PDB file of N, CA, C and O in Angstrom:
ATOM      1  N   MET A   1      14.567 -29.274   2.314  1.00  0.00           N
ATOM      2  CA  MET A   1      15.193 -28.422   3.320  1.00  0.00           C
ATOM      3  C   MET A   1      15.210 -26.967   2.863  1.00  0.00           C
ATOM      4  O   MET A   1      14.857 -26.073   3.632  1.00  0.00           O
ATOM      5  N   ALA A   2      15.617 -26.724   1.617  1.00  0.00           N
ATOM      6  CA  ALA A   2      15.667 -25.355   1.108  1.00  0.00           C
ATOM      7  C   ALA A   2      14.272 -24.753   1.041  1.00  0.00           C
ATOM      8  O   ALA A   2      14.098 -23.559   1.282  1.00  0.00           O
ATOM      9  N   LEU A   3      13.274 -25.575   0.714  1.00  0.00           N
ATOM     10  CA  LEU A   3      11.904 -25.092   0.658  1.00  0.00           C
ATOM     11  C   LEU A   3      11.433 -24.643   2.034  1.00  0.00           C
ATOM     12  O   LEU A   3      10.667 -23.687   2.153  1.00  0.00           O
ATOM     13  N   SER A   4      11.889 -25.328   3.065  1.00  0.00           N
ATOM     14  CA  SER A   4      11.545 -24.944   4.426  1.00  0.00           C
ATOM     15  C   SER A   4      12.051 -23.538   4.746  1.00  0.00           C
ATOM     16  O   SER A   4      11.341 -22.748   5.368  1.00  0.00           O
ATOM     17  N   TYR A   5      13.269 -23.228   4.322  1.00  0.00           N
ATOM     18  CA  TYR A   5      13.820 -21.893   4.555  1.00  0.00           C
ATOM     19  C   TYR A   5      13.072 -20.834   3.755  1.00  0.00           C
ATOM     20  O   TYR A   5      12.871 -19.718   4.234  1.00  0.00           O
ATOM     21  N   VAL A   6      12.666 -21.178   2.550  1.00  0.00           N
ATOM     22  CA  VAL A   6      11.901 -20.236   1.729  1.00  0.00           C
ATOM     23  C   VAL A   6      10.565 -19.940   2.398  1.00  0.00           C
ATOM     24  O   VAL A   6      10.153 -18.783   2.476  1.00  0.00           O
ATOM     25  N   LYS A   7       9.893 -20.968   2.875  1.00  0.00           N
ATOM     26  CA  LYS A   7       8.611 -20.766   3.565  1.00  0.00           C
ATOM     27  C   LYS A   7       8.789 -19.916   4.820  1.00  0.00           C
ATOM     28  O   LYS A   7       7.986 -19.022   5.089  1.00  0.00           O
ATOM     29  N   ARG A   8       9.825 -20.193   5.576  1.00  0.00           N
ATOM     30  CA  ARG A   8      10.080 -19.419   6.797  1.00  0.00           C
ATOM     31  C   ARG A   8      10.379 -17.962   6.461  1.00  0.00           C
ATOM     32  O   ARG A   8       9.924 -17.056   7.158  1.00  0.00           O
ATOM     33  N   PHE A   9      11.139 -17.737   5.400  1.00  0.00           N
ATOM     34  CA  PHE A   9      11.474 -16.378   4.982  1.00  0.00           C
ATOM     35  C   PHE A   9      10.219 -15.628   4.550  1.00  0.00           C
ATOM     36  O   PHE A   9      10.041 -14.460   4.897  1.00  0.00           O
ATOM     37  N   ILE A  10       9.351 -16.292   3.797  1.00  0.00           N
ATOM     38  CA  ILE A  10       8.103 -15.661   3.360  1.00  0.00           C
ATOM     39  C   ILE A  10       7.226 -15.332   4.563  1.00  0.00           C
ATOM     40  O   ILE A  10       6.615 -14.264   4.606  1.00  0.00           O
ATOM     41  N   ARG A  11       7.157 -16.227   5.532  1.00  0.00           N
ATOM     42  CA  ARG A  11       6.380 -15.955   6.751  1.00  0.00           C
ATOM     43  C   ARG A  11       6.966 -14.788   7.538  1.00  0.00           C
ATOM     44  O   ARG A  11       6.230 -13.968   8.087  1.00  0.00           O
ATOM     45  N   LEU A  12       8.284 -14.719   7.589  1.00  0.00           N
ATOM     46  CA  LEU A  12       8.945 -13.606   8.277  1.00  0.00           C
ATOM     47  C   LEU A  12       8.595 -12.286   7.610  1.00  0.00           C
ATOM     48  O   LEU A  12       8.227 -11.326   8.287  1.00  0.00           O
ATOM     49  N   LEU A  13       8.706 -12.230   6.284  1.00  0.00           N
ATOM     50  CA  LEU A  13       8.371 -11.000   5.562  1.00  0.00           C
ATOM     51  C   LEU A  13       6.906 -10.626   5.748  1.00  0.00           C
ATOM     52  O   LEU A  13       6.585  -9.454   5.944  1.00  0.00           O
ATOM     53  N   ALA A  14       6.020 -11.610   5.690  1.00  0.00           N
ATOM     54  CA  ALA A  14       4.594 -11.337   5.881  1.00  0.00           C
ATOM     55  C   ALA A  14       4.327 -10.814   7.288  1.00  0.00           C
ATOM     56  O   ALA A  14       3.558  -9.869   7.465  1.00  0.00           O
ATOM     57  N   GLY A  15       4.950 -11.416   8.273  1.00  0.00           N
ATOM     58  CA  GLY A  15       4.769 -10.960   9.650  1.00  0.00           C
ATOM     59  C   GLY A  15       5.269  -9.543   9.862  1.00  0.00           C
ATOM     60  O   GLY A  15       4.620  -8.744  10.537  1.00  0.00           O
ATOM     61  N   LEU A  16       6.418  -9.232   9.289  1.00  0.00           N
ATOM     62  CA  LEU A  16       6.959  -7.877   9.422  1.00  0.00           C
ATOM     63  C   LEU A  16       6.069  -6.870   8.709  1.00  0.00           C
ATOM     64  O   LEU A  16       5.850  -5.764   9.204  1.00  0.00           O
ATOM     65  N   PHE A  17       5.557  -7.258   7.539  1.00  0.00           N
ATOM     66  CA  PHE A  17       4.688  -6.351   6.793  1.00  0.00           C
ATOM     67  C   PHE A  17       3.373  -6.119   7.530  1.00  0.00           C
ATOM     68  O   PHE A  17       2.824  -5.019   7.476  1.00  0.00           O
ATOM     69  N   LEU A  18       2.867  -7.127   8.210  1.00  0.00           N
ATOM     70  CA  LEU A  18       1.621  -6.972   8.966  1.00  0.00           C
ATOM     71  C   LEU A  18       1.827  -6.236  10.286  1.00  0.00           C
ATOM     72  O   LEU A  18       0.897  -5.606  10.790  1.00  0.00           O
ATOM     73  N   PHE A  19       3.007  -6.306  10.841  1.00  0.00           N
ATOM     74  CA  PHE A  19       3.308  -5.618  12.094  1.00  0.00           C
ATOM     75  C   PHE A  19       3.362  -4.102  11.897  1.00  0.00           C
ATOM     76  O   PHE A  19       2.904  -3.347  12.755  1.00  0.00           O
ATOM     77  N   ALA A  20       3.915  -3.661  10.781  1.00  0.00           N
ATOM     78  CA  ALA A  20       4.116  -2.230  10.533  1.00  0.00           C
ATOM     79  C   ALA A  20       2.815  -1.427  10.538  1.00  0.00           C
ATOM     80  O   ALA A  20       2.776  -0.374  11.175  1.00  0.00           O
ATOM     81  N   PRO A  21       1.744  -1.866   9.860  1.00  0.00           N
ATOM     82  CA  PRO A  21       0.512  -1.071   9.908  1.00  0.00           C
ATOM     83  C   PRO A  21      -0.059  -0.945  11.313  1.00  0.00           C
ATOM     84  O   PRO A  21      -0.630   0.089  11.661  1.00  0.00           O
ATOM     85  N   GLY A  22       0.089  -1.989  12.123  1.00  0.00           N
ATOM     86  CA  GLY A  22      -0.408  -1.919  13.498  1.00  0.00           C
ATOM     87  C   GLY A  22       0.250  -0.795  14.273  1.00  0.00           C
ATOM     88  O   GLY A  22      -0.422  -0.044  14.981  1.00  0.00           O
ATOM     89  N   THR A  23       1.557  -0.679  14.140  1.00  0.00           N
ATOM     90  CA  THR A  23       2.275   0.405  14.815  1.00  0.00           C
ATOM     91  C   THR A  23       1.852   1.754  14.249  1.00  0.00           C
ATOM     92  O   THR A  23       1.660   2.710  15.001  1.00  0.00           O
ATOM     93  N   CYS A  24       1.706   1.837  12.934  1.00  0.00           N
ATOM     94  CA  CYS A  24       1.285   3.103  12.314  1.00  0.00           C
ATOM     95  C   CYS A  24      -0.106   3.515  12.779  1.00  0.00           C
ATOM     96  O   CYS A  24      -0.349   4.695  13.032  1.00  0.00           O
ATOM     97  N   PHE A  25      -1.018   2.555  12.893  1.00  0.00           N
ATOM     98  CA  PHE A  25      -2.372   2.869  13.356  1.00  0.00           C
ATOM     99  C   PHE A  25      -2.357   3.391  14.784  1.00  0.00           C
ATOM    100  O   PHE A  25      -3.089   4.326  15.107  1.00  0.00           O
ATOM    101  N   ILE A  26      -1.545   2.809  15.630  1.00  0.00           N
ATOM    102  CA  ILE A  26      -1.447   3.262  17.017  1.00  0.00           C
ATOM    103  C   ILE A  26      -0.884   4.677  17.072  1.00  0.00           C
ATOM    104  O   ILE A  26      -1.356   5.502  17.854  1.00  0.00           O
ATOM    105  N   VAL A  27       0.119   4.962  16.247  1.00  0.00           N
ATOM    106  CA  VAL A  27       0.705   6.309  16.207  1.00  0.00           C
ATOM    107  C   VAL A  27      -0.337   7.315  15.729  1.00  0.00           C
ATOM    108  O   VAL A  27      -0.483   8.383  16.323  1.00  0.00           O
ATOM    109  N   GLN A  28      -1.062   6.983  14.661  1.00  0.00           N
ATOM    110  CA  GLN A  28      -2.049   7.907  14.105  1.00  0.00           C
ATOM    111  C   GLN A  28      -3.250   8.098  15.023  1.00  0.00           C
ATOM    112  O   GLN A  28      -3.855   9.170  15.030  1.00  0.00           O
ATOM    113  N   ALA A  29      -3.602   7.081  15.794  1.00  0.00           N
ATOM    114  CA  ALA A  29      -4.740   7.188  16.706  1.00  0.00           C
ATOM    115  C   ALA A  29      -4.428   8.052  17.917  1.00  0.00           C
ATOM    116  O   ALA A  29      -5.339   8.527  18.594  1.00  0.00           O
ATOM    117  N   GLU A  30      -3.142   8.258  18.193  1.00  0.00           N
ATOM    118  CA  GLU A  30      -2.702   9.069  19.327  1.00  0.00           C
ATOM    119  C   GLU A  30      -3.315   8.596  20.647  1.00  0.00           C
ATOM    120  O   GLU A  30      -3.782   9.402  21.452  1.00  0.00           O
ATOM    121  N   ILE A  31      -3.306   7.282  20.854  1.00  0.00           N
ATOM    122  CA  ILE A  31      -3.857   6.732  22.095  1.00  0.00           C
ATOM    123  C   ILE A  31      -2.771   6.285  23.051  1.00  0.00           C
ATOM    124  O   ILE A  31      -3.062   5.710  24.100  1.00  0.00           O
ATOM    125  N   GLY A  32      -1.536   6.540  22.702  1.00  0.00           N
ATOM    126  CA  GLY A  32      -0.418   6.152  23.553  1.00  0.00           C
ATOM    127  C   GLY A  32       0.460   5.138  22.849  1.00  0.00           C
ATOM    128  O   GLY A  32      -0.020   4.299  22.087  1.00  0.00           O
ATOM    129  N   LEU A  33       1.726   5.225  23.111  1.00  0.00           N
ATOM    130  CA  LEU A  33       2.692   4.369  22.436  1.00  0.00           C
ATOM    131  C   LEU A  33       3.395   3.455  23.423  1.00  0.00           C
ATOM    132  O   LEU A  33       3.487   3.750  24.615  1.00  0.00           O
ATOM    133  N   ALA A  34       3.880   2.360  22.913  1.00  0.00           N
ATOM    134  CA  ALA A  34       4.746   1.486  23.701  1.00  0.00           C
ATOM    135  C   ALA A  34       6.058   2.233  23.943  1.00  0.00           C
ATOM    136  O   ALA A  34       6.400   3.122  23.165  1.00  0.00           O
ATOM    137  N   PRO A  35       6.794   1.900  24.989  1.00  0.00           N
ATOM    138  CA  PRO A  35       8.036   2.622  25.291  1.00  0.00           C
ATOM    139  C   PRO A  35       9.004   2.691  24.111  1.00  0.00           C
ATOM    140  O   PRO A  35       9.597   3.738  23.852  1.00  0.00           O
ATOM    141  N   TRP A  36       9.164   1.582  23.399  1.00  0.00           N
ATOM    142  CA  TRP A  36      10.083   1.554  22.251  1.00  0.00           C
ATOM    143  C   TRP A  36       9.628   2.555  21.189  1.00  0.00           C
ATOM    144  O   TRP A  36      10.445   3.297  20.643  1.00  0.00           O
ATOM    145  N   ASP A  37       8.322   2.577  20.894  1.00  0.00           N
ATOM    146  CA  ASP A  37       7.789   3.485  19.880  1.00  0.00           C
ATOM    147  C   ASP A  37       7.819   4.934  20.358  1.00  0.00           C
ATOM    148  O   ASP A  37       8.069   5.840  19.563  1.00  0.00           O
ATOM    149  N   ALA A  38       7.568   5.163  21.640  1.00  0.00           N
ATOM    150  CA  ALA A  38       7.624   6.523  22.181  1.00  0.00           C
ATOM    151  C   ALA A  38       9.037   7.081  22.084  1.00  0.00           C
ATOM    152  O   ALA A  38       9.224   8.247  21.736  1.00  0.00           O
ATOM    153  N   PHE A  39      10.027   6.256  22.388  1.00  0.00           N
ATOM    154  CA  PHE A  39      11.425   6.668  22.262  1.00  0.00           C
ATOM    155  C   PHE A  39      11.742   7.032  20.816  1.00  0.00           C
ATOM    156  O   PHE A  39      12.357   8.065  20.550  1.00  0.00           O
ATOM    157  N   SER A  40      11.322   6.185  19.887  1.00  0.00           N
ATOM    158  CA  SER A  40      11.573   6.446  18.468  1.00  0.00           C
ATOM    159  C   SER A  40      10.835   7.691  17.994  1.00  0.00           C
ATOM    160  O   SER A  40      11.381   8.479  17.221  1.00  0.00           O
ATOM    161  N   MET A  41       9.606   7.874  18.446  1.00  0.00           N
ATOM    162  CA  MET A  41       8.836   9.052  18.035  1.00  0.00           C
ATOM    163  C   MET A  41       9.466  10.324  18.580  1.00  0.00           C
ATOM    164  O   MET A  41       9.530  11.332  17.876  1.00  0.00           O
ATOM    165  N   GLY A  42       9.930  10.293  19.821  1.00  0.00           N
ATOM    166  CA  GLY A  42      10.598  11.458  20.396  1.00  0.00           C
ATOM    167  C   GLY A  42      11.855  11.822  19.628  1.00  0.00           C
ATOM    168  O   GLY A  42      12.092  12.997  19.346  1.00  0.00           O
ATOM    169  N   LEU A  43      12.659  10.828  19.289  1.00  0.00           N
ATOM    170  CA  LEU A  43      13.859  11.098  18.492  1.00  0.00           C
ATOM    171  C   LEU A  43      13.499  11.606  17.103  1.00  0.00           C
ATOM    172  O   LEU A  43      14.195  12.455  16.548  1.00  0.00           O
ATOM    173  N   SER A  44      12.425  11.091  16.550  1.00  0.00           N
ATOM    174  CA  SER A  44      11.981  11.543  15.233  1.00  0.00           C
ATOM    175  C   SER A  44      11.614  13.021  15.261  1.00  0.00           C
ATOM    176  O   SER A  44      11.985  13.776  14.362  1.00  0.00           O
ATOM    177  N   HIS A  45      10.887  13.431  16.293  1.00  0.00           N
ATOM    178  CA  HIS A  45      10.516  14.846  16.416  1.00  0.00           C
ATOM    179  C   HIS A  45      11.734  15.721  16.694  1.00  0.00           C
ATOM    180  O   HIS A  45      11.814  16.845  16.197  1.00  0.00           O
ATOM    181  N   ALA A  46      12.671  15.224  17.472  1.00  0.00           N
ATOM    182  CA  ALA A  46      13.855  16.013  17.831  1.00  0.00           C
ATOM    183  C   ALA A  46      14.838  16.162  16.672  1.00  0.00           C
ATOM    184  O   ALA A  46      15.492  17.197  16.543  1.00  0.00           O
ATOM    185  N   THR A  47      14.943  15.133  15.828  1.00  0.00           N
ATOM    186  CA  THR A  47      15.942  15.161  14.758  1.00  0.00           C
ATOM    187  C   THR A  47      15.381  15.541  13.399  1.00  0.00           C
ATOM    188  O   THR A  47      16.130  15.959  12.517  1.00  0.00           O
ATOM    189  N   GLY A  48      14.083  15.403  13.218  1.00  0.00           N
ATOM    190  CA  GLY A  48      13.495  15.680  11.919  1.00  0.00           C
ATOM    191  C   GLY A  48      13.562  14.499  10.960  1.00  0.00           C
ATOM    192  O   GLY A  48      13.084  14.591   9.829  1.00  0.00           O
ATOM    193  N   LEU A  49      14.149  13.396  11.401  1.00  0.00           N
ATOM    194  CA  LEU A  49      14.182  12.192  10.568  1.00  0.00           C
ATOM    195  C   LEU A  49      12.830  11.489  10.638  1.00  0.00           C
ATOM    196  O   LEU A  49      12.058  11.706  11.572  1.00  0.00           O
ATOM    197  N   SER A  50      12.554  10.658   9.661  1.00  0.00           N
ATOM    198  CA  SER A  50      11.274   9.953   9.659  1.00  0.00           C
ATOM    199  C   SER A  50      11.220   8.939  10.803  1.00  0.00           C
ATOM    200  O   SER A  50      12.248   8.455  11.275  1.00  0.00           O
ATOM    201  N   PHE A  51      10.013   8.636  11.230  1.00  0.00           N
ATOM    202  CA  PHE A  51       9.798   7.666  12.299  1.00  0.00           C
ATOM    203  C   PHE A  51      10.399   6.317  11.919  1.00  0.00           C
ATOM    204  O   PHE A  51      11.028   5.662  12.750  1.00  0.00           O
ATOM    205  N   GLY A  52      10.212   5.902  10.680  1.00  0.00           N
ATOM    206  CA  GLY A  52      10.758   4.626  10.224  1.00  0.00           C
ATOM    207  C   GLY A  52      12.274   4.582  10.260  1.00  0.00           C
ATOM    208  O   GLY A  52      12.859   3.569  10.643  1.00  0.00           O
ATOM    209  N   ASP A  53      12.919   5.681   9.862  1.00  0.00           N
ATOM    210  CA  ASP A  53      14.385   5.723   9.902  1.00  0.00           C
ATOM    211  C   ASP A  53      14.900   5.629  11.333  1.00  0.00           C
ATOM    212  O   ASP A  53      15.902   4.964  11.597  1.00  0.00           O
ATOM    213  N   ILE A  54      14.213   6.293  12.250  1.00  0.00           N
ATOM    214  CA  ILE A  54      14.616   6.229  13.655  1.00  0.00           C
ATOM    215  C   ILE A  54      14.405   4.820  14.203  1.00  0.00           C
ATOM    216  O   ILE A  54      15.222   4.336  14.987  1.00  0.00           O
ATOM    217  N   VAL A  55      13.326   4.158  13.803  1.00  0.00           N
ATOM    218  CA  VAL A  55      13.090   2.777  14.237  1.00  0.00           C
ATOM    219  C   VAL A  55      14.236   1.882  13.779  1.00  0.00           C
ATOM    220  O   VAL A  55      14.683   1.014  14.528  1.00  0.00           O
ATOM    221  N   ILE A  56      14.710   2.086  12.564  1.00  0.00           N
ATOM    222  CA  ILE A  56      15.832   1.296  12.045  1.00  0.00           C
ATOM    223  C   ILE A  56      17.087   1.548  12.871  1.00  0.00           C
ATOM    224  O   ILE A  56      17.742   0.606  13.316  1.00  0.00           O
ATOM    225  N   VAL A  57      17.418   2.813  13.074  1.00  0.00           N
ATOM    226  CA  VAL A  57      18.650   3.162  13.793  1.00  0.00           C
ATOM    227  C   VAL A  57      18.606   2.672  15.236  1.00  0.00           C
ATOM    228  O   VAL A  57      19.562   2.058  15.711  1.00  0.00           O
ATOM    229  N   THR A  58      17.515   2.937  15.931  1.00  0.00           N
ATOM    230  CA  THR A  58      17.435   2.515  17.330  1.00  0.00           C
ATOM    231  C   THR A  58      17.390   0.997  17.450  1.00  0.00           C
ATOM    232  O   THR A  58      17.951   0.428  18.387  1.00  0.00           O
ATOM    233  N   GLY A  59      16.731   0.350  16.515  1.00  0.00           N
ATOM    234  CA  GLY A  59      16.674  -1.106  16.552  1.00  0.00           C
ATOM    235  C   GLY A  59      18.045  -1.733  16.475  1.00  0.00           C
ATOM    236  O   GLY A  59      18.351  -2.666  17.218  1.00  0.00           O
ATOM    237  N   ILE A  60      18.863  -1.233  15.589  1.00  0.00           N
ATOM    238  CA  ILE A  60      20.208  -1.787  15.433  1.00  0.00           C
ATOM    239  C   ILE A  60      21.103  -1.376  16.595  1.00  0.00           C
ATOM    240  O   ILE A  60      21.805  -2.214  17.161  1.00  0.00           O
ATOM    241  N   LEU A  61      21.086  -0.101  16.956  1.00  0.00           N
ATOM    242  CA  LEU A  61      21.981   0.376  18.009  1.00  0.00           C
ATOM    243  C   LEU A  61      21.669  -0.234  19.368  1.00  0.00           C
ATOM    244  O   LEU A  61      22.576  -0.691  20.064  1.00  0.00           O
ATOM    245  N   ILE A  62      20.416  -0.244  19.747  1.00  0.00           N
ATOM    246  CA  ILE A  62      20.066  -0.736  21.077  1.00  0.00           C
ATOM    247  C   ILE A  62      20.319  -2.235  21.194  1.00  0.00           C
ATOM    248  O   ILE A  62      20.897  -2.690  22.181  1.00  0.00           O
ATOM    249  N   VAL A  63      19.897  -2.991  20.213  1.00  0.00           N
ATOM    250  CA  VAL A  63      20.085  -4.442  20.300  1.00  0.00           C
ATOM    251  C   VAL A  63      21.554  -4.813  20.208  1.00  0.00           C
ATOM    252  O   VAL A  63      22.025  -5.661  20.965  1.00  0.00           O
ATOM    253  N   ASP A  64      22.284  -4.191  19.291  1.00  0.00           N
ATOM    254  CA  ASP A  64      23.676  -4.583  19.081  1.00  0.00           C
ATOM    255  C   ASP A  64      24.607  -4.025  20.150  1.00  0.00           C
ATOM    256  O   ASP A  64      25.375  -4.771  20.758  1.00  0.00           O
ATOM    257  N   TYR A  65      24.542  -2.738  20.378  1.00  0.00           N
ATOM    258  CA  TYR A  65      25.516  -2.104  21.264  1.00  0.00           C
ATOM    259  C   TYR A  65      25.108  -2.120  22.736  1.00  0.00           C
ATOM    260  O   TYR A  65      25.878  -2.562  23.589  1.00  0.00           O
ATOM    261  N   ALA A  66      23.926  -1.651  23.029  1.00  0.00           N
ATOM    262  CA  ALA A  66      23.531  -1.524  24.430  1.00  0.00           C
ATOM    263  C   ALA A  66      23.294  -2.883  25.089  1.00  0.00           C
ATOM    264  O   ALA A  66      23.658  -3.083  26.248  1.00  0.00           O
ATOM    265  N   MET A  67      22.696  -3.798  24.368  1.00  0.00           N
ATOM    266  CA  MET A  67      22.374  -5.095  24.957  1.00  0.00           C
ATOM    267  C   MET A  67      23.434  -6.151  24.654  1.00  0.00           C
ATOM    268  O   MET A  67      23.364  -7.263  25.177  1.00  0.00           O
ATOM    269  N   HIS A  68      24.391  -5.823  23.838  1.00  0.00           N
ATOM    270  CA  HIS A  68      25.483  -6.731  23.474  1.00  0.00           C
ATOM    271  C   HIS A  68      24.969  -8.071  22.949  1.00  0.00           C
ATOM    272  O   HIS A  68      25.510  -9.131  23.263  1.00  0.00           O
ATOM    273  N   GLU A  69      23.926  -7.994  22.152  1.00  0.00           N
ATOM    274  CA  GLU A  69      23.366  -9.202  21.553  1.00  0.00           C
ATOM    275  C   GLU A  69      23.881  -9.346  20.129  1.00  0.00           C
ATOM    276  O   GLU A  69      24.104  -8.356  19.433  1.00  0.00           O
ATOM    277  N   GLN A  70      24.063 -10.579  19.711  1.00  0.00           N
ATOM    278  CA  GLN A  70      24.482 -10.836  18.346  1.00  0.00           C
ATOM    279  C   GLN A  70      23.288 -10.636  17.419  1.00  0.00           C
ATOM    280  O   GLN A  70      22.183 -11.100  17.699  1.00  0.00           O
ATOM    281  N   LEU A  71      23.525  -9.944  16.320  1.00  0.00           N
ATOM    282  CA  LEU A  71      22.459  -9.697  15.364  1.00  0.00           C
ATOM    283  C   LEU A  71      22.302 -10.898  14.445  1.00  0.00           C
ATOM    284  O   LEU A  71      23.248 -11.297  13.765  1.00  0.00           O
ATOM    285  N   GLY A  72      21.114 -11.468  14.427  1.00  0.00           N
ATOM    286  CA  GLY A  72      20.808 -12.562  13.517  1.00  0.00           C
ATOM    287  C   GLY A  72      20.097 -12.036  12.284  1.00  0.00           C
ATOM    288  O   GLY A  72      19.792 -10.847  12.188  1.00  0.00           O
ATOM    289  N   PHE A  73      19.836 -12.924  11.350  1.00  0.00           N
ATOM    290  CA  PHE A  73      19.194 -12.551  10.091  1.00  0.00           C
ATOM    291  C   PHE A  73      17.819 -11.933  10.329  1.00  0.00           C
ATOM    292  O   PHE A  73      17.493 -10.897   9.749  1.00  0.00           O
ATOM    293  N   GLY A  74      17.013 -12.565  11.178  1.00  0.00           N
ATOM    294  CA  GLY A  74      15.678 -12.052  11.471  1.00  0.00           C
ATOM    295  C   GLY A  74      15.708 -10.714  12.189  1.00  0.00           C
ATOM    296  O   GLY A  74      14.855  -9.861  11.945  1.00  0.00           O
ATOM    297  N   THR A  75      16.675 -10.523  13.065  1.00  0.00           N
ATOM    298  CA  THR A  75      16.811  -9.259  13.794  1.00  0.00           C
ATOM    299  C   THR A  75      17.149  -8.121  12.845  1.00  0.00           C
ATOM    300  O   THR A  75      16.591  -7.029  12.949  1.00  0.00           O
ATOM    301  N   ILE A  76      18.055  -8.376  11.930  1.00  0.00           N
ATOM    302  CA  ILE A  76      18.441  -7.349  10.957  1.00  0.00           C
ATOM    303  C   ILE A  76      17.268  -7.015  10.047  1.00  0.00           C
ATOM    304  O   ILE A  76      16.991  -5.842   9.801  1.00  0.00           O
ATOM    305  N   LEU A  77      16.573  -8.040   9.543  1.00  0.00           N
ATOM    306  CA  LEU A  77      15.404  -7.775   8.700  1.00  0.00           C
ATOM    307  C   LEU A  77      14.331  -7.026   9.471  1.00  0.00           C
ATOM    308  O   LEU A  77      13.690  -6.128   8.926  1.00  0.00           O
ATOM    309  N   ASN A  78      14.126  -7.384  10.731  1.00  0.00           N
ATOM    310  CA  ASN A  78      13.155  -6.687  11.565  1.00  0.00           C
ATOM    311  C   ASN A  78      13.504  -5.209  11.641  1.00  0.00           C
ATOM    312  O   ASN A  78      12.652  -4.355  11.397  1.00  0.00           O
ATOM    313  N   ALA A  79      14.742  -4.906  11.976  1.00  0.00           N
ATOM    314  CA  ALA A  79      15.153  -3.510  12.124  1.00  0.00           C
ATOM    315  C   ALA A  79      15.027  -2.754  10.805  1.00  0.00           C
ATOM    316  O   ALA A  79      14.551  -1.619  10.792  1.00  0.00           O
ATOM    317  N   LEU A  80      15.436  -3.351   9.717  1.00  0.00           N
ATOM    318  CA  LEU A  80      15.429  -2.653   8.432  1.00  0.00           C
ATOM    319  C   LEU A  80      14.041  -2.550   7.812  1.00  0.00           C
ATOM    320  O   LEU A  80      13.663  -1.490   7.313  1.00  0.00           O
ATOM    321  N   LEU A  81      13.289  -3.629   7.838  1.00  0.00           N
ATOM    322  CA  LEU A  81      12.032  -3.644   7.101  1.00  0.00           C
ATOM    323  C   LEU A  81      10.872  -3.012   7.845  1.00  0.00           C
ATOM    324  O   LEU A  81      10.032  -2.366   7.218  1.00  0.00           O
ATOM    325  N   ILE A  82      10.793  -3.172   9.148  1.00  0.00           N
ATOM    326  CA  ILE A  82       9.693  -2.543   9.892  1.00  0.00           C
ATOM    327  C   ILE A  82       9.726  -1.034   9.673  1.00  0.00           C
ATOM    328  O   ILE A  82       8.695  -0.421   9.396  1.00  0.00           O
ATOM    329  N   GLY A  83      10.897  -0.443   9.796  1.00  0.00           N
ATOM    330  CA  GLY A  83      11.022   1.003   9.596  1.00  0.00           C
ATOM    331  C   GLY A  83      10.641   1.430   8.195  1.00  0.00           C
ATOM    332  O   GLY A  83       9.935   2.424   8.023  1.00  0.00           O
ATOM    333  N   LYS A  84      11.092   0.703   7.197  1.00  0.00           N
ATOM    334  CA  LYS A  84      10.765   1.052   5.807  1.00  0.00           C
ATOM    335  C   LYS A  84       9.290   0.841   5.514  1.00  0.00           C
ATOM    336  O   LYS A  84       8.671   1.662   4.837  1.00  0.00           O
ATOM    337  N   PHE A  85       8.714  -0.253   6.017  1.00  0.00           N
ATOM    338  CA  PHE A  85       7.287  -0.493   5.820  1.00  0.00           C
ATOM    339  C   PHE A  85       6.464   0.619   6.473  1.00  0.00           C
ATOM    340  O   PHE A  85       5.458   1.053   5.912  1.00  0.00           O
ATOM    341  N   MET A  86       6.885   1.082   7.656  1.00  0.00           N
ATOM    342  CA  MET A  86       6.153   2.157   8.325  1.00  0.00           C
ATOM    343  C   MET A  86       6.246   3.451   7.528  1.00  0.00           C
ATOM    344  O   MET A  86       5.263   4.184   7.426  1.00  0.00           O
ATOM    345  N   ASP A  87       7.411   3.741   6.962  1.00  0.00           N
ATOM    346  CA  ASP A  87       7.539   4.941   6.133  1.00  0.00           C
ATOM    347  C   ASP A  87       6.662   4.851   4.888  1.00  0.00           C
ATOM    348  O   ASP A  87       6.100   5.857   4.457  1.00  0.00           O
ATOM    349  N   LEU A  88       6.540   3.671   4.311  1.00  0.00           N
ATOM    350  CA  LEU A  88       5.693   3.500   3.131  1.00  0.00           C
ATOM    351  C   LEU A  88       4.219   3.696   3.459  1.00  0.00           C
ATOM    352  O   LEU A  88       3.466   4.238   2.650  1.00  0.00           O
ATOM    353  N   ILE A  89       3.812   3.257   4.637  1.00  0.00           N
ATOM    354  CA  ILE A  89       2.406   3.326   5.025  1.00  0.00           C
ATOM    355  C   ILE A  89       2.004   4.738   5.429  1.00  0.00           C
ATOM    356  O   ILE A  89       0.898   5.179   5.113  1.00  0.00           O
ATOM    357  N   GLN A  90       2.884   5.451   6.124  1.00  0.00           N
ATOM    358  CA  GLN A  90       2.515   6.779   6.646  1.00  0.00           C
ATOM    359  C   GLN A  90       2.467   7.777   5.571  1.00  0.00           C
ATOM    360  O   GLN A  90       2.174   8.946   5.826  1.00  0.00           O
TER     361      GLN A  90
END
């Protein structure tokens, strides 16, 4: 049972790590962004904070406060790690 959770956690981390370069490539290609990424990029330009930091903040605020959804383990890791992985790649 514990091994199952370890495997799932490793898959989650791998998926998040693979997702981040895709978003970075789209941003660098300047071919258009998804609404979520466009919102984060606009805030990044307006505030001077990094794109990854804005992704973290908006991910937590929008999901938790605006949508009144409970934050699960995967949601928190998604918000925290995608932003950090994007900052590392850019």
